[in-house]
Backbone atoms as SQL, in Angstrom:
CREATE TABLE atoms (id INTEGER PRIMARY KEY, chain TEXT, resi INTEGER, resn TEXT, atom TEXT, x REAL, y REAL, z REAL);
INSERT INTO atoms VALUES
  (1, 'A', 1, 'MET', 'N', 0.843, -1.174, 0.000),
  (2, 'A', 1, 'MET', 'CA', 0.000, 0.000, 0.000),
  (3, 'A', 1, 'MET', 'C', 0.888, 1.237, 0.000),
  (4, 'A', 2, 'SER', 'N', 0.541, 2.190, -0.838),
  (5, 'A', 2, 'SER', 'CA', 1.294, 3.437, -0.935),
  (6, 'A', 2, 'SER', 'C', 0.658, 4.492, -0.050),
  (7, 'A', 3, 'LYS', 'N', 1.484, 5.406, 0.403),
  (8, 'A', 3, 'LYS', 'CA', 0.955, 6.524, 1.168),
  (9, 'A', 3, 'LYS', 'C', 1.771, 7.764, 0.849),
  (10, 'A', 4, 'ALA', 'N', 1.202, 8.928, 1.148),
  (11, 'A', 4, 'ALA', 'CA', 1.861, 10.201, 0.894),
  (12, 'A', 4, 'ALA', 'C', 1.591, 11.125, 2.071),
  (13, 'A', 5, 'ARG', 'N', 2.461, 12.105, 2.222),
  (14, 'A', 5, 'ARG', 'CA', 2.322, 13.077, 3.305),
  (15, 'A', 5, 'ARG', 'C', 1.840, 14.398, 2.709),
  (16, 'A', 6, 'VAL', 'N', 0.965, 15.081, 3.411),
  (17, 'A', 6, 'VAL', 'CA', 0.467, 16.380, 2.983),
  (18, 'A', 6, 'VAL', 'C', 1.458, 17.446, 3.421),
  (19, 'A', 7, 'SER', 'N', 1.860, 18.310, 2.474),
  (20, 'A', 7, 'SER', 'CA', 2.832, 19.360, 2.787),
  (21, 'A', 7, 'SER', 'C', 2.148, 20.523, 3.497),
  (22, 'A', 8, 'ALA', 'N', 2.941, 21.490, 3.924),
  (23, 'A', 8, 'ALA', 'CA', 2.406, 22.682, 4.577),
  (24, 'A', 8, 'ALA', 'C', 1.496, 23.471, 3.634),
  (25, 'A', 9, 'LYS', 'N', 1.677, 23.288, 2.315),
  (26, 'A', 9, 'LYS', 'CA', 0.836, 23.950, 1.315),
  (27, 'A', 9, 'LYS', 'C', -0.336, 23.067, 0.893),
  (28, 'A', 10, 'ASN', 'N', -0.622, 22.018, 1.667),
  (29, 'A', 10, 'ASN', 'CA', -1.710, 21.069, 1.390),
  (30, 'A', 10, 'ASN', 'C', -1.542, 20.356, 0.053),
  (31, 'A', 11, 'GLN', 'N', -0.305, 20.063, -0.321),
  (32, 'A', 11, 'GLN', 'CA', -0.019, 19.341, -1.551),
  (33, 'A', 11, 'GLN', 'C', 0.474, 17.949, -1.204),
  (34, 'A', 12, 'ILE', 'N', 0.238, 17.018, -2.133),
  (35, 'A', 12, 'ILE', 'CA', 0.786, 15.679, -1.970),
  (36, 'A', 12, 'ILE', 'C', 1.501, 15.292, -3.263),
  (37, 'A', 13, 'VAL', 'N', 2.419, 14.352, -3.152),
  (38, 'A', 13, 'VAL', 'CA', 3.073, 13.778, -4.318),
  (39, 'A', 13, 'VAL', 'C', 2.492, 12.382, -4.472),
  (40, 'A', 14, 'ILE', 'N', 1.953, 12.109, -5.659),
  (41, 'A', 14, 'ILE', 'CA', 1.403, 10.776, -5.914),
  (42, 'A', 14, 'ILE', 'C', 2.577, 9.813, -6.025),
  (43, 'A', 15, 'PRO', 'N', 2.593, 8.744, -5.230),
  (44, 'A', 15, 'PRO', 'CA', 3.715, 7.812, -5.272),
  (45, 'A', 15, 'PRO', 'C', 3.940, 7.252, -6.680),
  (46, 'A', 16, 'LYS', 'N', 5.206, 6.999, -7.020),
  (47, 'A', 16, 'LYS', 'CA', 5.591, 6.539, -8.350),
  (48, 'A', 16, 'LYS', 'C', 4.840, 5.289, -8.759),
  (49, 'A', 17, 'GLU', 'N', 4.695, 4.326, -7.870),
  (50, 'A', 17, 'GLU', 'CA', 4.012, 3.080, -8.250),
  (51, 'A', 17, 'GLU', 'C', 2.548, 3.334, -8.625),
  (52, 'A', 18, 'VAL', 'N', 1.919, 4.311, -7.974),
  (53, 'A', 18, 'VAL', 'CA', 0.527, 4.667, -8.300),
  (54, 'A', 18, 'VAL', 'C', 0.489, 5.381, -9.643),
  (55, 'A', 19, 'ARG', 'N', 1.405, 6.345, -9.853),
  (56, 'A', 19, 'ARG', 'CA', 1.466, 7.048, -11.143),
  (57, 'A', 19, 'ARG', 'C', 1.695, 6.074, -12.283),
  (58, 'A', 20, 'ASP', 'N', 2.606, 5.144, -12.084),
  (59, 'A', 20, 'ASP', 'CA', 2.901, 4.154, -13.128),
  (60, 'A', 20, 'ASP', 'C', 1.687, 3.282, -13.427),
  (61, 'A', 21, 'GLU', 'N', 1.013, 2.816, -12.397),
  (62, 'A', 21, 'GLU', 'CA', -0.138, 1.929, -12.597),
  (63, 'A', 21, 'GLU', 'C', -1.298, 2.652, -13.284),
  (64, 'A', 22, 'LEU', 'N', -1.491, 3.938, -12.950),
  (65, 'A', 22, 'LEU', 'CA', -2.572, 4.706, -13.561),
  (66, 'A', 22, 'LEU', 'C', -2.155, 5.362, -14.877),
  (67, 'A', 23, 'GLY', 'N', -0.869, 5.337, -15.178),
  (68, 'A', 23, 'GLY', 'CA', -0.377, 5.956, -16.404),
  (69, 'A', 23, 'GLY', 'C', -0.401, 7.473, -16.350),
  (70, 'A', 24, 'ILE', 'N', -0.203, 8.030, -15.167),
  (71, 'A', 24, 'ILE', 'CA', -0.229, 9.479, -14.987),
  (72, 'A', 24, 'ILE', 'C', 1.144, 10.048, -15.294),
  (73, 'A', 25, 'LYS', 'N', 1.153, 11.066, -16.174),
  (74, 'A', 25, 'LYS', 'CA', 2.397, 11.719, -16.555),
  (75, 'A', 25, 'LYS', 'C', 2.331, 13.184, -16.132),
  (76, 'A', 26, 'PRO', 'N', 3.487, 13.856, -16.012),
  (77, 'A', 26, 'PRO', 'CA', 3.491, 15.264, -15.604),
  (78, 'A', 26, 'PRO', 'C', 2.590, 16.116, -16.496),
  (79, 'A', 27, 'GLY', 'N', 1.807, 16.992, -15.875),
  (80, 'A', 27, 'GLY', 'CA', 0.921, 17.888, -16.595),
  (81, 'A', 27, 'GLY', 'C', -0.479, 17.334, -16.811),
  (82, 'A', 28, 'GLU', 'N', -0.683, 16.036, -16.579),
  (83, 'A', 28, 'GLU', 'CA', -2.012, 15.453, -16.751),
  (84, 'A', 28, 'GLU', 'C', -2.857, 15.712, -15.514),
  (85, 'A', 29, 'GLU', 'N', -4.159, 15.603, -15.694),
  (86, 'A', 29, 'GLU', 'CA', -5.088, 15.870, -14.596),
  (87, 'A', 29, 'GLU', 'C', -5.592, 14.570, -13.986),
  (88, 'A', 30, 'VAL', 'N', -5.912, 14.647, -12.703),
  (89, 'A', 30, 'VAL', 'CA', -6.569, 13.548, -12.000),
  (90, 'A', 30, 'VAL', 'C', -7.798, 14.139, -11.315),
  (91, 'A', 31, 'HIS', 'N', -8.754, 13.296, -11.012),
  (92, 'A', 31, 'HIS', 'CA', -9.899, 13.763, -10.232),
  (93, 'A', 31, 'HIS', 'C', -10.160, 12.765, -9.123),
  (94, 'A', 32, 'PHE', 'N', -10.962, 13.195, -8.154),
  (95, 'A', 32, 'PHE', 'CA', -11.179, 12.432, -6.940),
  (96, 'A', 32, 'PHE', 'C', -12.670, 12.201, -6.721),
  (97, 'A', 33, 'PRO', 'N', -13.272, 11.249, -7.428),
  (98, 'A', 33, 'PRO', 'CA', -14.694, 10.984, -7.213),
  (99, 'A', 33, 'PRO', 'C', -14.930, 10.307, -5.855),
  (100, 'A', 34, 'ARG', 'N', -16.065, 10.603, -5.268),
  (101, 'A', 34, 'ARG', 'CA', -16.437, 9.965, -4.001),
  (102, 'A', 34, 'ARG', 'C', -17.281, 8.743, -4.331),
  (103, 'A', 35, 'VAL', 'N', -16.859, 7.586, -3.839),
  (104, 'A', 35, 'VAL', 'CA', -17.547, 6.328, -4.093),
  (105, 'A', 35, 'VAL', 'C', -17.774, 5.623, -2.762),
  (106, 'A', 36, 'ASN', 'N', -19.035, 5.438, -2.419),
  (107, 'A', 36, 'ASN', 'CA', -19.390, 4.761, -1.162),
  (108, 'A', 36, 'ASN', 'C', -18.683, 5.356, 0.053),
  (109, 'A', 37, 'GLY', 'N', -18.624, 6.675, 0.112),
  (110, 'A', 37, 'GLY', 'CA', -18.035, 7.340, 1.271),
  (111, 'A', 37, 'GLY', 'C', -16.524, 7.427, 1.259),
  (112, 'A', 38, 'HIS', 'N', -15.876, 6.954, 0.188),
  (113, 'A', 38, 'HIS', 'CA', -14.420, 7.018, 0.064),
  (114, 'A', 38, 'HIS', 'C', -14.064, 7.780, -1.197),
  (115, 'A', 39, 'PHE', 'N', -12.895, 8.396, -1.209),
  (116, 'A', 39, 'PHE', 'CA', -12.431, 9.076, -2.409),
  (117, 'A', 39, 'PHE', 'C', -11.509, 8.154, -3.187),
  (118, 'A', 40, 'ARG', 'N', -11.626, 8.239, -4.512),
  (119, 'A', 40, 'ARG', 'CA', -10.749, 7.481, -5.405),
  (120, 'A', 40, 'ARG', 'C', -9.923, 8.478, -6.201),
  (121, 'A', 41, 'ILE', 'N', -8.781, 8.052, -6.689),
  (122, 'A', 41, 'ILE', 'CA', -7.991, 8.882, -7.588),
  (123, 'A', 41, 'ILE', 'C', -8.089, 8.258, -8.972),
  (124, 'A', 42, 'GLU', 'N', -8.471, 9.065, -9.958),
  (125, 'A', 42, 'GLU', 'CA', -8.618, 8.572, -11.322),
  (126, 'A', 42, 'GLU', 'C', -7.977, 9.561, -12.282),
  (127, 'A', 43, 'LYS', 'N', -7.337, 9.044, -13.298),
  (128, 'A', 43, 'LYS', 'CA', -6.744, 9.867, -14.333),
  (129, 'A', 43, 'LYS', 'C', -7.860, 10.407, -15.224),
  (130, 'A', 44, 'VAL', 'N', -7.804, 11.698, -15.548),
  (131, 'A', 44, 'VAL', 'CA', -8.745, 12.288, -16.490),
  (132, 'A', 44, 'VAL', 'C', -8.185, 11.992, -17.879),
  (133, 'A', 45, 'PRO', 'N', -8.933, 11.263, -18.709),
  (134, 'A', 45, 'PRO', 'CA', -8.389, 10.911, -20.019),
  (135, 'A', 45, 'PRO', 'C', -8.192, 12.142, -20.901),
  (136, 'A', 46, 'SER', 'N', -7.069, 12.151, -21.602),
  (137, 'A', 46, 'SER', 'CA', -6.800, 13.234, -22.543),
  (138, 'A', 46, 'SER', 'C', -7.409, 12.875, -23.893),
  (139, 'A', 47, 'LEU', 'N', -7.428, 13.834, -24.810),
  (140, 'A', 47, 'LEU', 'CA', -7.935, 13.548, -26.152),
  (141, 'A', 47, 'LEU', 'C', -7.114, 12.445, -26.811),
  (142, 'A', 48, 'ALA', 'N', -5.816, 12.434, -26.562),
  (143, 'A', 48, 'ALA', 'CA', -4.961, 11.394, -27.132),
  (144, 'A', 48, 'ALA', 'C', -5.342, 10.013, -26.582),
  (145, 'A', 49, 'ASP', 'N', -5.728, 9.953, -25.306),
  (146, 'A', 49, 'ASP', 'CA', -6.146, 8.684, -24.707),
  (147, 'A', 49, 'ASP', 'C', -7.430, 8.171, -25.345),
  (148, 'A', 50, 'LEU', 'N', -8.290, 9.091, -25.786),
  (149, 'A', 50, 'LEU', 'CA', -9.588, 8.709, -26.340),
  (150, 'A', 50, 'LEU', 'C', -9.522, 8.373, -27.832),
  (151, 'A', 51, 'ARG', 'N', -8.399, 8.691, -28.467),
  (152, 'A', 51, 'ARG', 'CA', -8.271, 8.425, -29.902),
  (153, 'A', 51, 'ARG', 'C', -8.429, 6.932, -30.177),
  (154, 'A', 52, 'GLY', 'N', -9.325, 6.606, -31.097),
  (155, 'A', 52, 'GLY', 'CA', -9.531, 5.226, -31.502),
  (156, 'A', 52, 'GLY', 'C', -10.430, 4.423, -30.589),
  (157, 'A', 53, 'ILE', 'N', -11.051, 5.068, -29.605),
  (158, 'A', 53, 'ILE', 'CA', -11.856, 4.331, -28.635),
  (159, 'A', 53, 'ILE', 'C', -13.054, 3.649, -29.300),
  (160, 'A', 54, 'TRP', 'N', -13.565, 4.245, -30.393),
  (161, 'A', 54, 'TRP', 'CA', -14.722, 3.672, -31.073),
  (162, 'A', 54, 'TRP', 'C', -14.327, 2.897, -32.323),
  (163, 'A', 55, 'LYS', 'N', -13.040, 2.700, -32.529),
  (164, 'A', 55, 'LYS', 'CA', -12.584, 1.982, -33.714),
  (165, 'A', 55, 'LYS', 'C', -13.177, 0.572, -33.719),
  (166, 'A', 56, 'GLY', 'N', -13.768, 0.208, -34.828),
  (167, 'A', 56, 'GLY', 'CA', -14.349, -1.116, -34.958),
  (168, 'A', 56, 'GLY', 'C', -15.769, -1.228, -34.459),
  (169, 'A', 57, 'ALA', 'N', -16.292, -0.138, -33.876),
  (170, 'A', 57, 'ALA', 'CA', -17.669, -0.178, -33.389),
  (171, 'A', 57, 'ALA', 'C', -18.621, -0.127, -34.585),
  (172, 'A', 58, 'PRO', 'N', -19.784, -0.743, -34.467),
  (173, 'A', 58, 'PRO', 'CA', -20.730, -0.698, -35.583),
  (174, 'A', 58, 'PRO', 'C', -21.194, 0.732, -35.830),
  (175, 'A', 59, 'PRO', 'N', -21.500, 1.078, -37.087),
  (176, 'A', 59, 'PRO', 'CA', -21.934, 2.442, -37.377),
  (177, 'A', 59, 'PRO', 'C', -23.291, 2.728, -36.729),
  (178, 'A', 60, 'PHE', 'N', -23.497, 3.984, -36.420),
  (179, 'A', 60, 'PHE', 'CA', -24.759, 4.401, -35.810),
  (180, 'A', 60, 'PHE', 'C', -25.858, 4.291, -36.856),
  (181, 'A', 61, 'VAL', 'N', -26.902, 3.603, -36.524),
  (182, 'A', 61, 'VAL', 'CA', -28.036, 3.453, -37.431),
  (183, 'A', 61, 'VAL', 'C', -29.260, 4.024, -36.744),
  (184, 'A', 62, 'ARG', 'N', -29.880, 4.989, -37.387),
  (185, 'A', 62, 'ARG', 'CA', -31.077, 5.594, -36.819),
  (186, 'A', 62, 'ARG', 'C', -32.292, 4.827, -37.344),
  (187, 'A', 63, 'GLU', 'N', -33.134, 4.400, -36.442),
  (188, 'A', 63, 'GLU', 'CA', -34.347, 3.685, -36.848),
  (189, 'A', 63, 'GLU', 'C', -35.303, 4.645, -37.529),
  (190, 'A', 64, 'HIS', 'N', -36.100, 4.118, -38.410),
  (191, 'A', 64, 'HIS', 'CA', -37.067, 4.933, -39.139),
  (192, 'A', 64, 'HIS', 'C', -38.060, 5.550, -38.153),
  (193, 'A', 65, 'ASP', 'N', -38.294, 6.818, -38.313),
  (194, 'A', 65, 'ASP', 'CA', -39.205, 7.547, -37.428),
  (195, 'A', 65, 'ASP', 'C', -40.346, 8.097, -38.294),
  (196, 'A', 66, 'ASP', 'N', -41.560, 7.603, -38.113),
  (197, 'A', 66, 'ASP', 'CA', -42.698, 7.995, -38.927),
  (198, 'A', 66, 'ASP', 'C', -43.185, 9.422, -38.639),
  (199, 'A', 67, 'ARG', 'N', -42.693, 10.028, -37.559),
  (200, 'A', 67, 'ARG', 'CA', -43.154, 11.377, -37.213),
  (201, 'A', 67, 'ARG', 'C', -42.666, 12.412, -38.229),
  (202, 'A', 68, 'TRP', 'N', -41.636, 12.117, -38.938),
  (203, 'A', 68, 'TRP', 'CA', -41.079, 13.106, -39.870),
  (204, 'A', 68, 'TRP', 'C', -41.601, 12.818, -41.211);
């Protein structure tokens, strides 16, 4: 288990093993969602991370709508 100390400026350094596992690099953002009364640390995906996410997905097909 990793841990960090809060500085006098209320800052923490994310331990290297956590950064490596989450793929967090300098300048990237993280957020802290609350889940079941606990906070989690999650990487905010960048546009580069999202590139190709829908590759191979079936094309969007709109069903016929008689209202038009």
